[in-house]
C-alpha positions as CSV (number, residue, x, y, z in Angstrom):
1,X,13.4,-7.2,-16.1
2,X,10.4,-5.1,-14.5
3,X,7.4,-6.3,-12.7
4,X,4.4,-6.9,-14.9
5,X,1.9,-7.9,-12.7
6,X,0.6,-8.6,-9.1
7,X,-1.8,-11.5,-9.0
8,X,-5.5,-10.6,-7.0
9,X,-3.9,-12.7,-4.1
10,X,-0.5,-11.6,-3.9
11,X,1.6,-11.7,-0.3
12,X,4.2,-9.8,0.8
13,X,6.7,-12.0,2.6
14,X,9.5,-10.0,4.7
15,X,12.4,-11.9,5.5
16,X,14.5,-11.3,8.8
17,X,13.5,-7.7,9.2
18,X,15.0,-8.1,13.4
19,X,16.5,-5.7,15.9
20,X,19.9,-8.1,15.8
21,X,20.2,-8.1,11.9
22,X,19.1,-4.4,11.0
23,X,22.0,-3.4,13.7
24,X,24.3,-4.7,11.0
25,X,25.0,-2.6,8.0
26,X,24.0,-3.4,5.1
27,X,25.4,-3.6,1.3
28,X,24.3,-2.0,-1.2
29,X,21.9,-1.0,0.8
30,X,21.6,0.7,4.5
31,X,19.2,-1.5,6.7
32,X,17.5,2.1,7.6
33,X,16.5,2.4,3.9
34,X,15.7,-1.4,3.3
35,X,13.3,-1.2,6.6
36,X,11.5,2.2,5.1
37,X,11.1,0.6,1.9
38,X,9.2,-2.5,3.7
39,X,7.2,-0.1,6.0
40,X,5.8,1.6,2.8
41,X,4.9,-1.9,1.3
42,X,3.5,-3.5,4.0
43,X,1.4,-0.8,4.8
44,X,0.2,-0.6,1.3
45,X,-0.6,-4.3,1.6
46,X,-2.7,-4.0,4.5
47,X,-4.4,-1.2,3.2
48,X,-5.9,-3.4,0.1
49,X,-6.4,-6.6,2.4
50,X,-3.7,-8.5,1.0
51,X,-1.6,-10.7,3.2
52,X,1.7,-9.6,5.0
53,X,4.1,-12.5,6.2
54,X,6.5,-11.0,9.0
55,X,9.1,-13.8,9.2
56,X,11.7,-13.5,11.7
57,X,14.8,-16.3,12.4
58,X,15.6,-17.6,16.2
59,X,17.8,-20.1,17.4
60,X,18.6,-21.0,21.3
61,X,20.8,-17.8,23.0
62,X,23.3,-20.3,23.3
63,X,23.3,-21.4,19.2
64,X,22.4,-24.8,20.5
65,X,19.5,-25.3,17.9
66,X,21.4,-23.5,15.0
67,X,21.9,-25.1,11.5
68,X,23.6,-28.0,12.2
69,X,26.7,-29.6,9.9
70,X,30.3,-28.4,9.5
71,X,31.1,-24.9,7.4
72,X,34.2,-23.4,6.5
73,X,33.0,-19.8,8.3
74,X,31.5,-21.2,11.6
75,X,29.5,-18.2,11.8
76,X,27.5,-19.7,15.0
77,X,29.8,-21.4,16.6
78,X,30.3,-20.6,20.4
79,X,28.7,-17.4,19.5
80,X,26.0,-15.9,22.2
81,X,23.1,-14.3,20.9
82,X,22.0,-10.9,22.5
83,X,18.3,-10.8,24.2
84,X,15.6,-9.2,21.6
85,X,18.2,-9.9,18.6
86,X,15.5,-11.9,17.0
87,X,12.4,-9.4,17.9
88,X,10.5,-7.9,14.8
89,X,11.2,-4.2,14.3
90,X,8.5,-2.6,15.7
91,X,8.7,0.0,12.7
92,X,6.8,-2.8,10.8
93,X,3.9,-1.9,13.1
94,X,2.0,-5.6,13.0
95,X,-1.2,-5.2,11.6
96,X,-3.9,-7.8,13.2
97,X,-4.3,-9.9,10.1
98,X,-0.5,-10.4,9.5
99,X,0.9,-14.0,9.6
100,X,4.1,-14.3,11.7
101,X,6.3,-16.8,10.6
102,X,9.7,-18.0,12.7
103,X,12.3,-20.3,11.2
104,X,15.6,-21.5,12.0
105,X,17.1,-22.2,8.5
106,X,17.7,-19.5,5.7
107,X,14.3,-20.4,3.9
108,X,10.8,-19.5,5.4
109,X,9.1,-22.3,4.1
110,X,11.4,-25.4,5.1
111,X,10.6,-26.3,8.7
112,X,7.3,-24.1,8.8
113,X,3.8,-23.7,8.0
114,X,4.2,-20.5,5.5
115,X,3.3,-22.6,2.3
116,X,0.2,-23.9,4.4
117,X,-0.7,-20.6,5.6
118,X,-0.4,-18.9,2.0
119,X,-2.4,-22.1,0.4
120,X,-5.4,-21.3,2.7
121,X,-5.4,-17.6,1.4
122,X,-5.6,-18.5,-2.3
123,X,-2.1,-16.5,-2.7
124,X,-1.0,-17.7,-5.9
125,X,2.2,-14.9,-6.2
126,X,4.6,-13.6,-3.5
127,X,6.6,-10.3,-3.3
128,X,9.6,-10.9,-1.3
129,X,12.0,-8.6,0.6
130,X,14.2,-8.7,3.5
131,X,17.6,-9.1,4.7
132,X,19.8,-10.8,3.7
133,X,19.3,-10.8,-0.1
134,X,21.8,-13.5,-0.9
135,X,20.8,-16.0,2.4
136,X,17.2,-15.7,3.5
137,X,15.6,-14.1,0.9
138,X,17.3,-16.2,-1.8
139,X,16.7,-19.5,-0.2
140,X,13.0,-18.5,0.4
141,X,13.0,-17.4,-3.5
142,X,14.0,-20.4,-4.4
143,X,11.6,-22.3,-2.9
144,X,8.8,-20.3,-3.3
145,X,9.5,-20.9,-7.5
146,X,9.9,-24.6,-6.7
147,X,6.7,-24.2,-4.8
148,X,4.7,-22.8,-8.1
149,X,4.5,-19.3,-6.6
150,X,4.5,-16.5,-8.9
151,X,7.8,-14.6,-6.8
152,X,8.3,-11.0,-7.6
153,X,11.4,-9.3,-6.1
154,X,11.5,-5.9,-4.8
155,X,15.6,-5.7,-4.8
156,X,15.7,-2.3,-3.3
157,X,13.2,-3.5,-0.1
158,X,16.3,-5.8,0.3
159,X,19.9,-5.9,1.1
160,X,23.0,-8.2,2.2
161,X,26.3,-7.9,4.2
162,X,28.3,-8.0,1.2
163,X,27.4,-5.9,-2.0
164,X,28.6,-8.1,-4.6
165,X,26.5,-11.3,-3.0
166,X,23.5,-9.0,-3.6
167,X,24.2,-8.2,-7.2
168,X,24.8,-11.9,-7.6
169,X,21.1,-12.8,-6.8
170,X,19.4,-9.7,-8.2
171,X,21.6,-10.5,-11.4
172,X,22.2,-14.0,-12.4
173,X,19.7,-15.7,-9.8
174,X,16.4,-13.8,-9.1
175,X,16.0,-13.7,-13.1
176,X,15.3,-17.2,-13.4
177,X,12.9,-17.3,-10.2
178,X,10.7,-14.3,-10.8
179,X,10.1,-10.8,-11.7
180,X,12.3,-8.1,-10.0
181,X,11.7,-4.6,-9.8
182,X,12.0,-1.9,-7.2
183,X,9.3,-1.5,-4.2
184,X,7.8,1.8,-6.3
185,X,7.4,-0.9,-9.2
186,X,5.1,-2.5,-6.5
187,X,3.5,0.1,-5.0
188,X,2.7,1.2,-8.4
189,X,1.0,-2.0,-9.6
190,X,-0.5,-2.1,-6.2
191,X,-2.5,1.4,-7.0
């Protein structure tokens, strides 16, 4: 499917492009390529006075406030997080009107004021990007859809740690939540 339109009040929502996550290898796209595409998108949205939402995830350095519950992978169990891992990439060049959202869960909606910030600005559509496709981006896309936003997913401006997980989200989940396309498709509609 292709991106057909952007509403007059569309926001770019960038998920977890922060130092600790960008340091990991991405699949299928390198994190450096994803960051570069996001920088172009953020600049284009700012130029058109459209909201840019920069989301980061953080936990206490010792992981004490990480997501609760037993999991098979135990990804946060006993893991010490390095200083600055949760700082957004300096390349995103935060604009003076950007919205900053800090989350402690997968979705940028749960436990944050993201929905309130978007609704106060009259936003009806979001363009989602970031890392990881199958975790933070997909969780945020699901909740955006449930909140009634038009959802657009720039699938080459996101990546995962696993190419198969990325493909599953892009091919099976995202078409049920919104429209998918490339960063270039979104940039073309902004013109």
